[in-house]
DRENPA-3360 file (N, C-alpha, C; in nm, 2 decimals, always signed):
BEGIN
1 = LPANNIET = -1.22/-1.98/+0.15/-1.21/-1.84/+0.11/-1.23/-1.83/-0.04 ~ -1.33/-1.77/-0.09/-1.35/-1.76/-0.24/-1.26/-1.67/-0.30 ~ -1.20/-1.71/-0.41/-1.10/-1.63/-0.48/-1.17/-1.51/-0.54 ~ -1.10/-1.39/-0.55/-1.14/-1.27/-0.61/-1.25/-1.20/-0.54 ~ -1.29/-1.24/-0.42/-1.40/-1.17/-0.35/-1.35/-1.12/-0.21 ~ -1.40/-1.01/-0.17/-1.38/-0.96/-0.03/-1.45/-1.06/+0.06 ~ -1.39/-1.09/+0.17/-1.44/-1.18/+0.27/-1.58/-1.12/+0.32 ~ -1.68/-1.21/+0.33/-1.82/-1.17/+0.34/-1.85/-1.07/+0.45;
9 = RVAATLTA = -1.79/-1.10/+0.57/-1.82/-1.01/+0.68/-1.77/-0.87/+0.66 ~ -1.65/-0.86/+0.60/-1.59/-0.73/+0.58/-1.67/-0.66/+0.47 ~ -1.71/-0.73/+0.36/-1.78/-0.67/+0.25/-1.91/-0.62/+0.30 ~ -1.98/-0.69/+0.39/-2.11/-0.63/+0.44/-2.09/-0.51/+0.52 ~ -1.98/-0.50/+0.60/-1.95/-0.38/+0.67/-1.92/-0.26/+0.58 ~ -1.84/-0.29/+0.48/-1.80/-0.18/+0.39/-1.92/-0.13/+0.30 ~ -2.00/-0.22/+0.26/-2.12/-0.18/+0.18/-2.20/-0.07/+0.25 ~ -2.21/-0.09/+0.38/-2.29/+0.01/+0.45/-2.22/+0.14/+0.47;
17 = LVPTEDSQ = -2.09/+0.15/+0.44/-2.02/+0.27/+0.46/-1.98/+0.34/+0.33 ~ -2.00/+0.28/+0.22/-1.97/+0.34/+0.09/-2.09/+0.43/+0.05 ~ -2.07/+0.56/+0.02/-2.18/+0.65/-0.01/-2.24/+0.61/-0.15 ~ -2.38/+0.62/-0.16/-2.45/+0.60/-0.28/-2.46/+0.73/-0.36 ~ -2.51/+0.72/-0.48/-2.53/+0.85/-0.55/-2.62/+0.95/-0.49 ~ -2.70/+0.90/-0.40/-2.80/+0.99/-0.33/-2.75/+1.04/-0.20 ~ -2.64/+0.99/-0.15/-2.59/+1.03/-0.02/-2.47/+1.11/-0.02 ~ -2.43/+1.17/+0.09/-2.31/+1.25/+0.10/-2.19/+1.17/+0.13;
25 = PIEPTSTN = -2.07/+1.20/+0.08/-1.95/+1.12/+0.11/-1.93/+1.12/+0.26 ~ -1.88/+1.00/+0.30/-1.85/+0.99/+0.45/-1.71/+1.02/+0.47 ~ -1.68/+1.12/+0.56/-1.55/+1.15/+0.59/-1.51/+1.10/+0.73 ~ -1.42/+1.01/+0.74/-1.38/+0.95/+0.87/-1.31/+1.06/+0.96 ~ -1.32/+1.05/+1.09/-1.26/+1.14/+1.18/-1.12/+1.09/+1.21 ~ -1.03/+1.17/+1.27/-0.90/+1.13/+1.29/-0.89/+1.03/+1.40 ~ -0.99/+1.01/+1.48/-0.99/+0.92/+1.59/-1.06/+0.79/+1.56 ~ -1.14/+0.79/+1.45/-1.21/+0.66/+1.41/-1.22/+0.65/+1.26;
33 = PVVIDQLT = -1.11/+0.64/+1.19/-1.12/+0.63/+1.05/-1.18/+0.49/+1.00 ~ -1.26/+0.50/+0.91/-1.33/+0.37/+0.86/-1.25/+0.33/+0.73 ~ -1.15/+0.25/+0.75/-1.06/+0.23/+0.64/-1.00/+0.08/+0.64 ~ -1.08/-0.02/+0.61/-1.03/-0.15/+0.61/-1.09/-0.23/+0.49 ~ -1.00/-0.31/+0.43/-1.05/-0.39/+0.32/-0.94/-0.51/+0.31 ~ -0.99/-0.63/+0.29/-0.90/-0.74/+0.27/-0.93/-0.80/+0.14 ~ -0.83/-0.83/+0.06/-0.85/-0.88/-0.07/-0.77/-1.00/-0.10 ~ -0.82/-1.09/-0.18/-0.75/-1.21/-0.22/-0.71/-1.19/-0.37;
41 = PTPSLEPS = -0.59/-1.20/-0.41/-0.55/-1.17/-0.55/-0.60/-1.28/-0.64 ~ -0.61/-1.25/-0.76/-0.65/-1.36/-0.86/-0.53/-1.45/-0.87 ~ -0.55/-1.58/-0.90/-0.44/-1.68/-0.91/-0.33/-1.64/-1.01 ~ -0.37/-1.58/-1.12/-0.27/-1.53/-1.21/-0.30/-1.39/-1.25 ~ -0.21/-1.30/-1.22/-0.23/-1.16/-1.24/-0.16/-1.12/-1.37 ~ -0.24/-1.07/-1.46/-0.19/-1.03/-1.59/-0.18/-0.88/-1.59 ~ -0.07/-0.82/-1.63/-0.06/-0.67/-1.63/-0.16/-0.61/-1.74 ~ -0.22/-0.50/-1.70/-0.30/-0.43/-1.79/-0.21/-0.35/-1.89;
49 = QTATVAPS = -0.28/-0.30/-2.00/-0.21/-0.22/-2.10/-0.17/-0.09/-2.04 ~ -0.05/-0.08/-1.99/+0.00/+0.04/-1.92/+0.13/+0.08/-1.98 ~ +0.15/+0.21/-2.01/+0.28/+0.26/-2.06/+0.38/+0.27/-1.94 ~ +0.50/+0.23/-1.97/+0.61/+0.25/-1.87/+0.73/+0.32/-1.94 ~ +0.80/+0.39/-1.85/+0.92/+0.46/-1.90/+1.04/+0.41/-1.82 ~ +1.15/+0.38/-1.89/+1.27/+0.34/-1.83/+1.33/+0.45/-1.74 ~ +1.38/+0.42/-1.62/+1.43/+0.52/-1.53/+1.56/+0.58/-1.58 ~ +1.58/+0.71/-1.55/+1.71/+0.77/-1.57/+1.77/+0.78/-1.43;
57 = PTPPNWKD = +1.91/+0.80/-1.43/+1.97/+0.81/-1.30/+1.90/+0.90/-1.20 ~ +1.89/+0.86/-1.08/+1.82/+0.94/-0.98/+1.92/+1.05/-0.93 ~ +1.89/+1.18/-0.94/+1.98/+1.28/-0.90/+1.99/+1.28/-0.74 ~ +2.11/+1.32/-0.69/+2.13/+1.32/-0.55/+2.04/+1.43/-0.48 ~ +2.00/+1.40/-0.36/+1.92/+1.50/-0.28/+1.80/+1.54/-0.36 ~ +1.74/+1.46/-0.44/+1.62/+1.50/-0.52/+1.50/+1.53/-0.43 ~ +1.49/+1.47/-0.31/+1.38/+1.50/-0.22/+1.38/+1.64/-0.16 ~ +1.50/+1.70/-0.16/+1.51/+1.84/-0.11/+1.42/+1.93/-0.19;
65 = QLGTPVFQ = +1.40/+1.90/-0.31/+1.32/+1.99/-0.40/+1.17/+1.98/-0.36 ~ +1.13/+1.88/-0.28/+0.99/+1.87/-0.25/+0.95/+1.96/-0.14 ~ +1.04/+2.02/-0.07/+1.01/+2.11/+0.04/+0.98/+2.04/+0.17 ~ +0.89/+2.10/+0.25/+0.86/+2.04/+0.39/+0.74/+1.94/+0.37 ~ +0.76/+1.83/+0.44/+0.64/+1.73/+0.43/+0.52/+1.79/+0.49 ~ +0.40/+1.75/+0.44/+0.28/+1.79/+0.49/+0.23/+1.70/+0.60 ~ +0.29/+1.57/+0.60/+0.25/+1.48/+0.70/+0.37/+1.39/+0.73 ~ +0.39/+1.36/+0.86/+0.50/+1.27/+0.90/+0.45/+1.20/+1.02;
73 = DAMNTGDG = +0.46/+1.07/+1.02/+0.41/+0.99/+1.13/+0.52/+0.89/+1.17 ~ +0.57/+0.90/+1.30/+0.67/+0.81/+1.35/+0.61/+0.69/+1.41 ~ +0.48/+0.67/+1.40/+0.41/+0.55/+1.44/+0.42/+0.53/+1.60 ~ +0.42/+0.64/+1.67/+0.43/+0.63/+1.82/+0.29/+0.60/+1.88 ~ +0.18/+0.64/+1.81/+0.05/+0.62/+1.87/-0.05/+0.55/+1.79 ~ -0.04/+0.55/+1.66/-0.14/+0.49/+1.57/-0.26/+0.58/+1.55 ~ -0.26/+0.70/+1.59/-0.37/+0.79/+1.57/-0.40/+0.81/+1.42 ~ -0.53/+0.80/+1.38/-0.56/+0.82/+1.24/-0.55/+0.70/+1.15;
81 = WYLTDDDQ = -0.51/+0.58/+1.21/-0.50/+0.46/+1.14/-0.60/+0.36/+1.18 ~ -0.64/+0.27/+1.09/-0.73/+0.16/+1.13/-0.65/+0.05/+1.19 ~ -0.69/+0.01/+1.31/-0.61/-0.08/+1.39/-0.68/-0.20/+1.44 ~ -0.79/-0.24/+1.37/-0.87/-0.35/+1.41/-0.83/-0.48/+1.34 ~ -0.81/-0.59/+1.42/-0.78/-0.72/+1.36/-0.90/-0.78/+1.28 ~ -0.87/-0.87/+1.19/-0.97/-0.96/+1.14/-0.92/-1.10/+1.14 ~ -0.99/-1.19/+1.07/-0.96/-1.33/+1.08/-0.83/-1.37/+1.02 ~ -0.77/-1.28/+0.93/-0.65/-1.31/+0.86/-0.53/-1.22/+0.89;
89 = TTIDVAGG = -0.56/-1.10/+0.95/-0.46/-1.00/+0.97/-0.47/-0.94/+1.11 ~ -0.36/-0.93/+1.18/-0.35/-0.85/+1.30/-0.28/-0.72/+1.28 ~ -0.32/-0.62/+1.36/-0.26/-0.49/+1.35/-0.23/-0.44/+1.49 ~ -0.11/-0.38/+1.51/-0.07/-0.34/+1.64/+0.02/-0.22/+1.63 ~ +0.02/-0.13/+1.73/+0.12/-0.02/+1.73/+0.19/-0.03/+1.87 ~ +0.32/-0.04/+1.86/+0.40/-0.05/+1.98/+0.55/-0.02/+1.95 ~ +0.62/+0.04/+2.04/+0.76/+0.07/+2.03/+0.80/+0.15/+1.90 ~ +0.71/+0.24/+1.86/+0.74/+0.32/+1.74/+0.71/+0.25/+1.61;
97 = YLSMTSIN = +0.64/+0.14/+1.61/+0.61/+0.07/+1.48/+0.46/+0.04/+1.47 ~ +0.41/+0.05/+1.35/+0.28/-0.01/+1.32/+0.31/-0.14/+1.25 ~ +0.27/-0.25/+1.32/+0.30/-0.38/+1.27/+0.18/-0.45/+1.22 ~ +0.19/-0.53/+1.11/+0.08/-0.60/+1.06/+0.13/-0.75/+1.03 ~ +0.05/-0.84/+1.07/+0.08/-0.98/+1.05/-0.02/-1.06/+0.97 ~ +0.03/-1.13/+0.87/-0.06/-1.22/+0.80/-0.06/-1.36/+0.88 ~ -0.18/-1.39/+0.93/-0.19/-1.51/+1.01/-0.16/-1.64/+0.93 ~ -0.22/-1.64/+0.81/-0.20/-1.76/+0.73/-0.14/-1.72/+0.59;
105 = AIGWHGWS = -0.06/-1.81/+0.54/+0.01/-1.77/+0.41/-0.07/-1.81/+0.29 ~ -0.18/-1.73/+0.27/-0.27/-1.76/+0.16/-0.29/-1.64/+0.06 ~ -0.20/-1.54/+0.07/-0.20/-1.43/-0.02/-0.31/-1.33/+0.01 ~ -0.36/-1.33/+0.14/-0.47/-1.24/+0.18/-0.40/-1.10/+0.20 ~ -0.45/-1.00/+0.13/-0.40/-0.86/+0.14/-0.48/-0.79/+0.25 ~ -0.41/-0.77/+0.37/-0.47/-0.69/+0.47/-0.41/-0.55/+0.47 ~ -0.50/-0.45/+0.47/-0.45/-0.32/+0.47/-0.51/-0.22/+0.57 ~ -0.43/-0.13/+0.62/-0.47/-0.02/+0.71/-0.45/+0.11/+0.64;
113 = LNYLKAQD = -0.55/+0.19/+0.64/-0.54/+0.32/+0.57/-0.54/+0.44/+0.68 ~ -0.48/+0.55/+0.64/-0.49/+0.67/+0.72/-0.61/+0.75/+0.67 ~ -0.66/+0.84/+0.75/-0.78/+0.91/+0.71/-0.75/+1.03/+0.62 ~ -0.62/+1.07/+0.61/-0.59/+1.19/+0.52/-0.59/+1.15/+0.38 ~ -0.63/+1.25/+0.29/-0.64/+1.23/+0.15/-0.53/+1.31/+0.08 ~ -0.49/+1.26/-0.04/-0.39/+1.33/-0.12/-0.42/+1.30/-0.27 ~ -0.38/+1.39/-0.35/-0.40/+1.37/-0.50/-0.27/+1.36/-0.57 ~ -0.19/+1.46/-0.57/-0.05/+1.46/-0.63/+0.05/+1.47/-0.51;
121 = FYLEGTFK = +0.14/+1.38/-0.50/+0.22/+1.37/-0.38/+0.34/+1.28/-0.40 ~ +0.44/+1.29/-0.31/+0.54/+1.18/-0.29/+0.51/+1.12/-0.16 ~ +0.50/+0.99/-0.15/+0.47/+0.92/-0.03/+0.58/+0.81/-0.01 ~ +0.63/+0.80/+0.11/+0.72/+0.69/+0.14/+0.70/+0.63/+0.28 ~ +0.74/+0.51/+0.29/+0.74/+0.44/+0.42/+0.86/+0.36/+0.44 ~ +0.90/+0.35/+0.57/+1.02/+0.27/+0.60/+0.96/+0.14/+0.66 ~ +0.99/+0.03/+0.60/+0.93/-0.10/+0.63/+1.04/-0.20/+0.68 ~ +1.01/-0.27/+0.79/+1.10/-0.37/+0.84/+1.02/-0.50/+0.84;
129 = VAACSGND = +1.09/-0.61/+0.81/+1.03/-0.74/+0.81/+1.10/-0.84/+0.91 ~ +1.03/-0.93/+0.96/+1.09/-1.04/+1.04/+1.12/-1.16/+0.95 ~ +1.09/-1.28/+0.99/+1.11/-1.39/+0.91/+1.02/-1.39/+0.79 ~ +1.08/-1.41/+0.67/+1.00/-1.41/+0.55/+1.08/-1.48/+0.44 ~ +1.01/-1.50/+0.33/+1.08/-1.56/+0.21/+1.00/-1.54/+0.09 ~ +1.06/-1.56/-0.03/+0.99/-1.56/-0.16/+0.89/-1.45/-0.18 ~ +0.77/-1.49/-0.20/+0.66/-1.40/-0.24/+0.59/-1.33/-0.13 ~ +0.63/-1.35/-0.01/+0.57/-1.27/+0.10/+0.58/-1.12/+0.06;
137 = RYGLVFRS = +0.47/-1.05/+0.08/+0.46/-0.91/+0.01/+0.42/-0.81/+0.11 ~ +0.46/-0.68/+0.09/+0.42/-0.57/+0.17/+0.45/-0.44/+0.09 ~ +0.39/-0.33/+0.14/+0.41/-0.20/+0.08/+0.31/-0.10/+0.10 ~ +0.29/-0.01/+0.01/+0.20/+0.11/+0.02/+0.07/+0.09/-0.06 ~ -0.03/+0.15/+0.00/-0.16/+0.17/-0.07/-0.18/+0.32/-0.09 ~ -0.23/+0.36/-0.21/-0.25/+0.50/-0.23/-0.37/+0.53/-0.33 ~ -0.42/+0.65/-0.32/-0.53/+0.70/-0.40/-0.65/+0.60/-0.39 ~ -0.68/+0.56/-0.27/-0.80/+0.49/-0.25/-0.92/+0.58/-0.24;
145 = PDYQKGYF = -1.01/+0.58/-0.33/-1.11/+0.69/-0.33/-1.23/+0.66/-0.24 ~ -1.25/+0.53/-0.20/-1.36/+0.50/-0.11/-1.33/+0.39/-0.01 ~ -1.21/+0.37/+0.02/-1.16/+0.27/+0.12/-1.18/+0.13/+0.07 ~ -1.21/+0.11/-0.06/-1.22/-0.03/-0.12/-1.13/-0.04/-0.24 ~ -1.12/+0.07/-0.32/-1.04/+0.06/-0.44/-0.91/+0.13/-0.42 ~ -0.82/+0.13/-0.52/-0.69/+0.20/-0.51/-0.57/+0.12/-0.56 ~ -0.46/+0.18/-0.55/-0.33/+0.12/-0.60/-0.26/+0.05/-0.48 ~ -0.19/-0.06/-0.51/-0.10/-0.13/-0.42/+0.04/-0.13/-0.48;
153 = LGITCGGL = +0.14/-0.07/-0.42/+0.28/-0.08/-0.46/+0.35/-0.17/-0.36 ~ +0.39/-0.29/-0.41/+0.45/-0.39/-0.32/+0.58/-0.44/-0.36 ~ +0.66/-0.48/-0.26/+0.78/-0.55/-0.28/+0.77/-0.69/-0.21 ~ +0.85/-0.78/-0.26/+0.85/-0.92/-0.20/+0.99/-0.94/-0.13 ~ +0.98/-1.04/-0.03/+1.11/-1.08/+0.03/+1.21/-1.14/-0.06 ~ +1.16/-1.19/-0.18/+1.25/-1.24/-0.27/+1.31/-1.14/-0.37 ~ +1.28/-1.01/-0.35/+1.34/-0.91/-0.43/+1.27/-0.86/-0.55 ~ +1.14/-0.88/-0.56/+1.06/-0.83/-0.67/+0.98/-0.71/-0.63;
161 = YGLLESDG = +0.94/-0.63/-0.72/+0.84/-0.52/-0.70/+0.74/-0.51/-0.81 ~ +0.62/-0.46/-0.78/+0.52/-0.45/-0.88/+0.41/-0.36/-0.83 ~ +0.33/-0.31/-0.92/+0.21/-0.22/-0.89/+0.08/-0.29/-0.93 ~ -0.01/-0.30/-0.84/-0.14/-0.36/-0.86/-0.25/-0.25/-0.83 ~ -0.37/-0.29/-0.87/-0.49/-0.21/-0.84/-0.60/-0.29/-0.79 ~ -0.68/-0.24/-0.70/-0.80/-0.31/-0.65/-0.92/-0.24/-0.71 ~ -1.02/-0.31/-0.76/-1.15/-0.26/-0.80/-1.26/-0.28/-0.69 ~ -1.21/-0.32/-0.57/-1.30/-0.34/-0.46/-1.34/-0.49/-0.44;
169 = TKLTSVTA = -1.31/-0.57/-0.54/-1.34/-0.72/-0.53/-1.22/-0.80/-0.56 ~ -1.13/-0.75/-0.64/-1.01/-0.83/-0.68/-0.89/-0.74/-0.71 ~ -0.78/-0.80/-0.71/-0.65/-0.73/-0.74/-0.61/-0.77/-0.88 ~ -0.56/-0.68/-0.96/-0.51/-0.70/-1.09/-0.38/-0.63/-1.11 ~ -0.29/-0.67/-1.19/-0.16/-0.61/-1.21/-0.16/-0.49/-1.30 ~ -0.10/-0.38/-1.26/-0.08/-0.27/-1.35/+0.06/-0.29/-1.42 ~ +0.15/-0.34/-1.34/+0.28/-0.38/-1.40/+0.31/-0.52/-1.34 ~ +0.39/-0.60/-1.42/+0.43/-0.73/-1.37/+0.53/-0.71/-1.26;
177 = FESSPDIR = +0.54/-0.81/-1.17/+0.65/-0.81/-1.07/+0.78/-0.84/-1.13 ~ +0.88/-0.76/-1.10/+1.01/-0.78/-1.16/+1.12/-0.76/-1.06 ~ +1.24/-0.81/-1.08/+1.35/-0.80/-0.99/+1.41/-0.66/-0.98 ~ +1.46/-0.63/-0.87/+1.54/-0.50/-0.85/+1.66/-0.53/-0.76 ~ +1.78/-0.48/-0.80/+1.89/-0.50/-0.71/+1.89/-0.40/-0.60 ~ +1.80/-0.31/-0.60/+1.79/-0.21/-0.49/+1.71/-0.26/-0.37 ~ +1.64/-0.37/-0.38/+1.56/-0.43/-0.27/+1.65/-0.51/-0.18 ~ +1.65/-0.49/-0.05/+1.72/-0.57/+0.04/+1.63/-0.70/+0.07;
185 = RGSNQTNL = +1.68/-0.81/+0.03/+1.61/-0.93/+0.03/+1.62/-1.01/+0.15 ~ +1.52/-1.09/+0.18/+1.52/-1.19/+0.29/+1.47/-1.14/+0.42 ~ +1.49/-1.22/+0.52/+1.44/-1.18/+0.66/+1.52/-1.07/+0.72 ~ +1.45/-1.01/+0.82/+1.52/-0.91/+0.91/+1.59/-0.80/+0.83 ~ +1.51/-0.75/+0.73/+1.56/-0.64/+0.64/+1.47/-0.52/+0.65 ~ +1.53/-0.40/+0.62/+1.46/-0.28/+0.61/+1.46/-0.22/+0.47 ~ +1.35/-0.18/+0.42/+1.34/-0.12/+0.29/+1.25/+0.01/+0.29 ~ +1.30/+0.11/+0.22/+1.22/+0.23/+0.20/+1.15/+0.23/+0.07;
193 = IGVKVVGN = +1.02/+0.23/+0.07/+0.93/+0.22/-0.04/+0.87/+0.36/-0.07 ~ +0.88/+0.41/-0.19/+0.82/+0.54/-0.22/+0.75/+0.54/-0.35 ~ +0.66/+0.64/-0.36/+0.59/+0.66/-0.49/+0.56/+0.80/-0.51 ~ +0.59/+0.85/-0.63/+0.56/+0.99/-0.67/+0.45/+0.99/-0.77 ~ +0.34/+1.05/-0.74/+0.21/+1.05/-0.82/+0.17/+1.19/-0.86 ~ +0.17/+1.21/-0.99/+0.13/+1.34/-1.04/+0.04/+1.31/-1.16 ~ -0.09/+1.35/-1.15/-0.18/+1.31/-1.26/-0.19/+1.16/-1.28 ~ -0.16/+1.12/-1.40/-0.17/+0.97/-1.43/-0.03/+0.91/-1.43;
201 = QIAIYIND = +0.07/+0.99/-1.38/+0.21/+0.94/-1.38/+0.25/+0.89/-1.24 ~ +0.29/+0.76/-1.23/+0.33/+0.70/-1.11/+0.47/+0.66/-1.11 ~ +0.56/+0.72/-1.04/+0.70/+0.69/-1.03/+0.73/+0.61/-0.91 ~ +0.79/+0.49/-0.93/+0.82/+0.39/-0.82/+0.96/+0.41/-0.77 ~ +0.98/+0.42/-0.64/+1.11/+0.43/-0.58/+1.13/+0.32/-0.48 ~ +1.25/+0.27/-0.47/+1.29/+0.17/-0.37/+1.43/+0.21/-0.32 ~ +1.43/+0.24/-0.18/+1.56/+0.28/-0.12/+1.62/+0.40/-0.19 ~ +1.53/+0.50/-0.22/+1.56/+0.63/-0.29/+1.61/+0.61/-0.43;
209 = KLQKTVTD = +1.59/+0.50/-0.49/+1.63/+0.48/-0.63/+1.51/+0.46/-0.72 ~ +1.50/+0.54/-0.83/+1.38/+0.53/-0.92/+1.39/+0.40/-0.99 ~ +1.28/+0.33/-0.99/+1.27/+0.20/-1.06/+1.21/+0.22/-1.20 ~ +1.09/+0.28/-1.21/+1.03/+0.30/-1.33/+0.91/+0.40/-1.31 ~ +0.87/+0.46/-1.42/+0.75/+0.55/-1.42/+0.64/+0.49/-1.50 ~ +0.52/+0.48/-1.45/+0.41/+0.41/-1.51/+0.30/+0.52/-1.54 ~ +0.23/+0.50/-1.65/+0.11/+0.58/-1.69/-0.01/+0.50/-1.67 ~ -0.10/+0.54/-1.58/-0.22/+0.47/-1.56/-0.33/+0.56/-1.51;
217 = DSYSLSGV = -0.45/+0.55/-1.57/-0.56/+0.64/-1.54/-0.67/+0.58/-1.45 ~ -0.65/+0.46/-1.39/-0.75/+0.40/-1.31/-0.80/+0.48/-1.20 ~ -0.71/+0.54/-1.12/-0.74/+0.63/-1.01/-0.66/+0.75/-1.01 ~ -0.72/+0.86/-1.06/-0.65/+0.98/-1.08/-0.69/+1.09/-0.99 ~ -0.79/+1.07/-0.90/-0.84/+1.17/-0.81/-0.78/+1.15/-0.67 ~ -0.82/+1.24/-0.58/-0.77/+1.24/-0.45/-0.82/+1.11/-0.38 ~ -0.73/+1.05/-0.29/-0.77/+0.94/-0.21/-0.69/+0.92/-0.09 ~ -0.73/+0.83/+0.00/-0.65/+0.80/+0.12/-0.54/+0.71/+0.09;
225 = YGVFVAGY = -0.45/+0.69/+0.18/-0.33/+0.61/+0.16/-0.30/+0.53/+0.29 ~ -0.22/+0.42/+0.27/-0.18/+0.34/+0.39/-0.08/+0.24/+0.35 ~ -0.09/+0.12/+0.42/+0.01/+0.02/+0.41/-0.06/-0.12/+0.41 ~ +0.01/-0.22/+0.35/-0.05/-0.35/+0.35/+0.05/-0.46/+0.37 ~ +0.00/-0.58/+0.40/+0.08/-0.70/+0.41/+0.01/-0.82/+0.35 ~ +0.08/-0.91/+0.29/+0.03/-1.03/+0.24/+0.13/-1.15/+0.25 ~ +0.10/-1.24/+0.33/+0.18/-1.36/+0.34/+0.15/-1.46/+0.24 ~ +0.25/-1.50/+0.16/+0.23/-1.61/+0.06/+0.30/-1.74/+0.10;
233 = ETPGFTMS = +0.41/-1.73/+0.17/+0.49/-1.85/+0.20/+0.52/-1.87/+0.35 ~ +0.50/-1.76/+0.43/+0.54/-1.77/+0.57/+0.42/-1.74/+0.66 ~ +0.36/-1.84/+0.72/+0.25/-1.82/+0.82/+0.30/-1.73/+0.93 ~ +0.23/-1.62/+0.97/+0.27/-1.53/+1.07/+0.37/-1.43/+1.02 ~ +0.37/-1.41/+0.89/+0.46/-1.31/+0.83/+0.43/-1.17/+0.88 ~ +0.52/-1.10/+0.94/+0.50/-0.97/+1.00/+0.59/-0.86/+0.93 ~ +0.53/-0.75/+0.90/+0.61/-0.63/+0.86/+0.57/-0.52/+0.95 ~ +0.67/-0.43/+0.98/+0.65/-0.32/+1.07/+0.69/-0.19/+1.00;
241 = VDQITLWA = +0.60/-0.09/+1.01/+0.63/+0.04/+0.95/+0.68/+0.13/+1.05 ~ +0.80/+0.19/+1.03/+0.87/+0.27/+1.12/+0.82/+0.42/+1.11 ~ +0.81/+0.46/+0.98/+0.77/+0.60/+0.96/+0.70/+0.61/+0.82 ~ +0.60/+0.70/+0.81/+0.53/+0.73/+0.69/+0.55/+0.88/+0.67 ~ +0.59/+0.93/+0.55/+0.60/+1.07/+0.52/+0.54/+1.10/+0.39 ~ +0.47/+1.22/+0.39/+0.40/+1.26/+0.27/+0.43/+1.40/+0.23 ~ +0.47/+1.43/+0.11/+0.50/+1.56/+0.06/+0.39/+1.59/-0.05 ~ +0.33/+1.71/-0.04/+0.23/+1.75/-0.14/+0.31/+1.80/-0.26;
249 = IE = +0.26/+1.78/-0.38/+0.32/+1.83/-0.51/+0.21/+1.92/-0.57 ~ +0.25/+2.05/-0.59/+0.15/+2.14/-0.65/+0.16/+2.13/-0.80;
% end
């Protein structure tokens, strides 16, 4: 598996689906979204020059101010999600969960995106993990403009969180991975991962606690969103998403 490159078969498929300057954008349907990409991170991820702001205390019931969600999926059917396996990742919907498994512990980022687009929003997902350890990673993907690029907000089973971005061929760090006492660590745990995105401001939440706010201009327009898994230490590492909720921010 060549480092920093999309796996050849997947890359060839995606190339045919990405609109050129002379073609019209391709909008996937709710029953057949075209939304898959698998990435291998660089061996050493160096954070880009990005401003961060230390968090202030999170006010109670702050999500009440967001109003009614525009999208909420209890993962009972998997409608609108990409559910096709590849050589490194399996995807399944059963028992009210969308589950993704990293077959081999090689840091392969497998992701499944929903067909809906959002620009300014608060997005959160409830994630459960089975057996895992250390750097095994999972989380949210958002503002993907063409199903190849976008942001990855991940946490690890060892208790770290960080923000990365994909340029379609490799992952690089927007922020370094750092420890948070708000992450429930280890196997058989459940964590709520959230991100509030307004313009170039990205606020990271874990279990309803604000971690930090990042300023980054890499992807500032509307894009699709989803979830990802990456096994680094545990072959067969599985994470399951119980619910995804999206609030629009005007």
